[in-house]
C-alpha positions in Angstrom: -40.0 224.4 84.8 -43.0 225.9 87.0 -40.9 225.4 90.0 -39.1 228.3 89.2 -41.7 230.4 88.5 -42.4 232.2 91.6 -38.6 232.9 92.0 -38.6 234.4 88.5 -41.8 236.5 89.2 -40.3 237.7 92.4 -36.9 238.8 90.5 -39.0 240.7 87.7 -41.2 242.3 90.4 -38.2 243.7 92.3 -36.2 245.0 89.0 -39.6 247.2 88.8 -39.7 248.6 92.0 -36.6 250.5 91.6 -35.2 252.3 94.6 -36.5 249.6 97.0 -34.1 247.5 99.1 -35.1 243.7 98.9 -35.1 242.8 103.0 -33.8 239.7 104.1 -36.6 237.2 104.6 -37.6 233.5 105.5 -40.2 231.2 105.2 -41.4 228.3 107.1 -43.9 225.6 107.4 -44.9 223.9 110.3 -47.4 221.4 110.8 -50.4 223.9 111.6 -49.1 227.2 110.1 -46.7 229.1 107.7 -44.8 231.7 109.1 -42.8 234.5 107.1 -40.3 236.5 108.9 -38.8 239.8 107.3 -36.1 241.9 108.6 -36.9 245.5 108.5 -34.1 247.4 110.2 -34.7 251.1 110.7 -38.2 251.1 110.1 -41.0 251.9 112.3 -44.2 249.9 112.7 -46.4 252.4 111.3 -44.3 252.8 108.0 -45.0 249.2 107.0 -47.9 248.4 104.5 -48.7 244.4 104.5 -50.6 242.8 102.2 -51.8 238.9 102.0 -53.7 237.2 99.3 -54.2 233.7 98.7 -50.8 233.6 96.5 -48.4 236.0 98.2 -47.3 238.3 101.3 -46.5 241.7 100.0 -44.2 244.1 102.1 -43.7 247.8 101.4 -42.2 250.3 103.9 -41.0 254.0 103.3 -43.2 255.6 100.8 -40.5 258.4 100.7 -43.0 261.4 101.0 -42.6 262.3 104.5 -39.9 265.1 104.9 -37.1 263.9 107.3 -38.2 260.0 106.9 -34.8 258.3 108.3 -36.5 254.7 107.3 -35.3 252.9 104.3 -37.6 251.8 101.6 -38.3 248.2 101.3 -40.1 246.0 99.0 -40.5 242.2 98.9 -43.3 239.7 97.3 -43.2 236.4 99.2 -45.3 233.7 97.5 -47.1 231.3 99.9 -48.3 227.7 99.3 -51.5 226.7 99.0 -54.1 226.0 101.7 -54.0 228.7 104.3 -56.7 230.7 106.3 -55.2 234.1 105.5 -58.2 235.5 107.0 -56.7 234.3 110.3 -53.1 235.8 109.6 -51.7 237.6 112.3 -48.6 240.1 112.3 -46.4 241.3 115.0 -43.2 244.0 114.5 -40.4 244.2 117.3 -36.7 244.7 117.1 -36.5 245.1 113.5 -38.2 241.9 112.8 -41.7 241.4 111.1 -43.3 238.2 111.9 -46.6 236.8 109.9 -47.9 233.6 111.0 -50.6 232.1 108.6 -52.8 229.1 110.1 -53.0 226.1 107.7 -56.7 225.6 106.7 -57.7 222.4 108.3 -60.9 221.8 105.7 -60.6 218.8 104.1 -63.3 217.0 101.9 -63.2 213.1 100.9 -64.9 212.6 97.6 -66.5 209.8 96.4 -64.9 208.2 93.3 -67.4 206.9 90.7 
C-alpha cells in the first residue's frame, strides 16, 4: 500500500540513525501553507541542522563532537505533501520548539484537453 510507504521509510531511517532520539513532531496543512513543529528540548538554535527538499524536512541536532555538549542528539525526517514552495520556507526556534512554515505553491495551469 503506497500510503504506508513514507511511514515505513521513516522507520527504516530512524533505525539507521542509531544513537539519535526521535523528537515529537506535528505537521498541519492549512489553506495557504504547511507547518511542521518539532520539540527539541535541551537544544540550542546553533546546534540545529534543518534541510528541506521537495519531499521532506530533515532535522538533526547534537553532532556529539563538541566536548561538554549538553544537548541531546535528535534526528527526524518528515515527509511533505506535494505542491509546496520550499524556497519560501521560514523557520523559528524558541522555547524548545522548532517551527517551519512552508507556503503552498499557488501556481496552477489549466490544460486544454484535445
